[in-house]
C-alpha positions in Angstrom: -1.7 139.6 123.9 -3.2 141.0 120.9 -5.6 143.7 121.1 -8.3 141.9 119.3 -8.6 138.8 121.7 -11.1 140.0 124.3 -11.6 137.1 126.5 -9.5 133.6 127.9 -11.7 131.5 125.8 -10.9 133.5 122.5 -7.1 133.3 123.5 -7.4 129.6 124.0 -9.0 129.5 120.4 -6.1 131.6 118.9 -3.7 129.6 120.4 -5.0 126.3 118.7 -5.7 128.2 115.6 -2.2 129.8 115.5 -0.7 126.4 114.9 -3.2 124.9 112.2 -2.7 125.6 108.5 -5.2 126.8 106.3 -5.6 126.6 102.7 -8.0 127.8 100.1 -8.6 125.0 97.5 -10.9 125.7 95.0 -13.2 128.5 97.1 -13.7 126.2 99.8 -11.5 126.5 103.2 -9.4 123.5 103.8 -7.9 123.5 107.7 -5.0 121.0 107.9 -3.0 120.1 111.1 0.3 122.0 112.1 3.3 121.0 109.9 4.9 119.0 112.5 1.7 116.9 112.4 1.9 116.4 108.7 5.2 115.2 108.7 4.6 112.9 111.6 1.9 111.5 109.7 3.8 111.5 106.4 6.4 109.7 108.0 4.0 107.0 109.3 3.0 106.5 105.3 6.6 106.4 104.5 7.0 103.9 106.9 4.1 102.0 106.0 4.7 101.8 102.1 8.0 100.7 102.7 6.4 97.8 104.8 8.7 98.7 108.0 5.3 98.9 109.9 2.0 97.5 108.5 -0.9 100.0 107.5 -3.3 98.7 110.6 -0.2 99.9 113.0 0.2 103.3 111.3 -4.0 104.2 111.2 -3.9 103.3 114.7 -0.8 105.3 115.6 -2.3 108.3 113.8 -5.8 108.0 115.0 -4.0 107.9 118.6 -1.7 110.9 117.9 -4.6 113.1 116.4 -6.9 112.2 119.5 -4.2 113.2 121.9 -3.8 116.7 120.4 -7.3 117.4 119.8 -7.7 116.6 123.8 -4.5 119.1 124.2 -6.8 122.0 122.3 -9.9 120.9 124.2 -8.3 121.5 127.3 -6.8 124.8 126.4 -10.4 126.2 125.7 -11.6 124.4 128.9 -8.9 126.6 130.6 -10.3 129.6 129.0 -13.7 128.9 130.0 -12.5 128.5 133.5 -10.4 131.6 133.5 -13.8 133.5 132.2 -15.7 132.4 134.7 -13.2 133.3 137.4 
C-alpha cells in the first residue's frame, strides 16, 4: 500500500482514480473513463454508425454500462467507509 494512503476510504478512492485517464485541455481538467471503457463506447459508436445497431440501442447500452461501473466505484467507497468504521 502507498505510504500516502492513510485510510481505507482513501485507498478505495485511489483505486477508482487509478483507472481513469486525466487530460489537461486548455487549462481545464478533463477526466475520461478508463481506456477499456472508451474502447467499448467507441465500438458501440462504430456499430451504430454502420447501422448494425440503432442509435437508441447504442445509447441505452452505454448508459447501462456507465451505471454498472459507477455502482462498482460506489461499492468500493462504501467498503472503504465500512473498513474505516471497524
